[in-house]
C-alpha positions in Angstrom: -18.2 -21.1 32.1 -17.3 -21.1 28.5 -14.8 -23.7 27.4 -12.5 -21.6 25.1 -9.9 -24.3 25.1 -12.5 -26.6 23.6 -13.3 -24.1 20.9 -9.6 -23.8 20.0 -9.0 -27.5 20.0 -12.1 -28.2 17.8 -11.3 -25.4 15.4 -7.6 -26.4 15.1 -8.6 -30.1 14.5 -11.0 -29.0 11.7 -8.1 -27.0 10.1 -5.8 -30.1 10.4 -8.4 -32.1 8.5 -8.7 -29.5 5.8 -12.2 -28.4 6.9 -11.5 -24.7 6.9 -15.1 -23.6 6.6 -16.0 -25.7 9.6 -13.0 -24.4 11.5 -13.8 -20.8 10.6 -17.4 -21.2 12.0 -16.0 -22.6 15.2 -13.6 -19.7 15.7 -16.3 -17.1 14.7 -18.5 -18.6 17.4 -15.6 -18.5 19.8 -15.0 -14.8 19.1 -18.6 -13.9 19.6 -18.6 -15.7 22.9 -15.3 -14.0 23.9 -16.8 -10.6 23.3 -19.9 -11.6 25.3 -17.9 -12.5 28.4 -15.2 -9.8 27.8 -12.4 -12.4 27.5 -9.0 -11.0 28.4 -6.5 -13.9 28.6 -4.2 -15.4 25.9 -7.1 -17.5 24.5 -8.3 -14.3 22.7 -5.0 -13.9 20.9 -5.2 -17.5 19.7 -8.8 -17.2 18.5 -8.1 -14.1 16.6 -4.9 -15.6 15.0 -6.8 -18.7 14.0 -9.7 -16.7 12.6 -7.2 -14.8 10.5 -6.0 -18.2 9.2 -9.5 -18.9 8.0 -9.8 -15.6 6.1 -6.3 -16.2 4.6 -7.6 -19.5 3.1 -10.6 -17.6 1.7 -8.1 -15.0 0.2 -9.9 -12.3 2.3 -6.6 -10.7 3.2 -8.0 -7.4 4.6 -10.2 -9.3 7.1 -7.2 -11.5 7.9 -5.1 -8.4 8.6 -7.8 -6.9 10.8 -7.9 -10.1 12.9 -4.1 -10.3 13.2 -3.9 -6.6 14.1 -6.3 -7.2 17.0 -4.4 -10.3 18.0 -1.1 -8.3 18.0 -2.6 -5.5 20.2 -4.0 -8.0 22.6 -0.8 -10.0 22.8 1.2 -6.8 23.5 -1.2 -5.9 26.3 -0.5 -9.3 28.0 3.2 -9.8 27.4 4.7 -6.5 26.3 5.9 -5.2 22.9 9.2 -7.1 22.6 8.4 -10.8 22.9 8.8 -13.9 20.7 5.0 -14.1 20.3 4.8 -10.5 19.2 7.5 -11.0 16.6 5.7 -14.1 15.2 2.5 -12.1 14.8 4.3 -9.3 13.1 5.8 -11.7 10.6 2.4 -13.2 9.8 0.8 -9.8 9.5 3.6 -8.7 7.2 2.9 -11.8 5.0 -0.8 -10.9 4.8 0.0 -7.3 3.9 2.4 -8.5 1.2 -0.3 -10.7 -0.3 -2.6 -7.8 -0.3 0.0 -5.6 -2.1 0.3 -3.3 0.9 4.1 -3.3 0.7 4.8 -0.3 2.9 2.9 -1.8 5.8 4.5 -5.2 5.2 8.0 -3.6 5.3 7.2 -1.8 8.6 6.0 -5.1 10.2 9.1 -7.0 9.0 11.4 -4.3 10.3 9.9 -4.3 13.7 10.0 -8.1 13.9 13.6 -8.1 12.9 14.4 -5.5 15.6 12.7 -7.7 18.2 14.5 -10.8 17.1 17.9 -9.1 17.2 17.2 -7.7 20.6 16.2 -11.1 22.0 19.0 -12.9 20.1 16.5 -15.0 18.3 18.0 -14.8 14.8 21.2 -16.1 13.2 23.0 -14.7 10.1 21.1 -17.0 7.7 17.7 -15.9 9.0 18.8 -12.2 9.1 20.0 -12.5 5.4 16.5 -13.9 4.5 14.9 -10.9 6.3 17.2 -8.5 4.5 16.3 -10.0 1.1 12.6 -9.7 1.9 13.1 -6.0 2.7 15.0 -5.6 -0.5 12.1 -7.1 -2.5 9.5 -5.0 -0.7 11.5 -1.8 -1.4 11.9 -2.7 -5.0 8.1 -3.2 -5.3 7.7 0.3 -3.9 10.4 1.5 -6.4 12.7 2.5 -3.5 15.7 1.2 -5.4 18.4 2.8 -3.2 16.9 1.0 -0.2 16.5 -2.2 -2.2 20.2 -2.1 -3.1 21.2 -1.5 0.5 19.2 -4.5 1.9 20.3 -6.8 -0.9 24.0 -5.9 -0.4 23.6 -6.4 3.4 22.1 -9.9 2.7 25.1 -10.7 0.4 27.6 -9.6 3.1 25.9 -11.9 5.6 25.8 -14.8 3.3 29.5 -14.3 2.4 30.4 -14.4 6.1 28.7 -17.8 6.3 30.2 -19.3 3.1 33.7 -17.8 3.6 33.9 -16.2 0.2 32.1 -14.9 -2.8 30.3 -17.7 -4.7 29.0 -17.7 -8.3 25.5 -17.2 -6.8 26.7 -14.0 -5.1 28.2 -12.7 -8.3 25.0 -13.6 -10.2 23.0 -11.7 -7.5 25.2 -8.7 -7.7 25.0 -8.5 -11.5 21.2 -8.8 -11.3 21.1 -6.1 -8.7 23.3 -3.7 -10.7 21.1 -4.3 -13.8 17.8 -3.8 -12.1 18.9 -0.7 -10.1 20.4 0.9 -13.3 17.1 0.2 -15.1 14.9 1.2 -12.2 13.1 -2.2 -12.4 11.6 -4.2 -9.5 13.9 -6.9 -8.3 12.7 -10.4 -8.9 13.8 -11.7 -5.5 11.2 -14.4 -5.3 13.5 -16.8 -7.2 16.8 -15.1 -6.6 16.5 -15.4 -2.8 16.0 -19.2 -3.0 19.2 -19.7 -4.9 21.1 -17.2 -2.8 20.1 -18.3 0.6 20.4 -22.1 0.0 24.2 -21.8 -0.6 25.9 -23.0 2.5 
């Protein structure tokens, strides 16, 4: 009987030691063996997820997305579509799509993950504001400026509810938003979001 736990432990240890090539070989071998024996349990989800991590470090984002997509389908078949594990896989898949400049797909993954988190009460207002900012940025990259404005304003409202008022950071963000929307420019939320969301 194949020791898939042994594969997972060995591959994960290789990653922990920075030996991504070795870890990738281990997980590729594990996947081939999983296919041979028609593995159905949660170990297959882990193997696919870890193999995606290997491709991520190689900057092979399309291969990483394929592995994560298969991991997502398998996880859903085991535990259903609305679980913590599914939400985590959706977020990771969205990050890979984002790196690969597939912004529409990234947006869809983030939206579904956010819906699951809200349904399961897994998110607080700070985390929700971060997700809203991410959606604003993704929409701006697709030149969907009205949607970008909506998500950024929602993020600002959530942050205001946490801080108890409008801060200088909020005013700065609102001014940046108005300027970018007026000029139909992509929002530079990579730096703006750090400043905005770190205000407590």
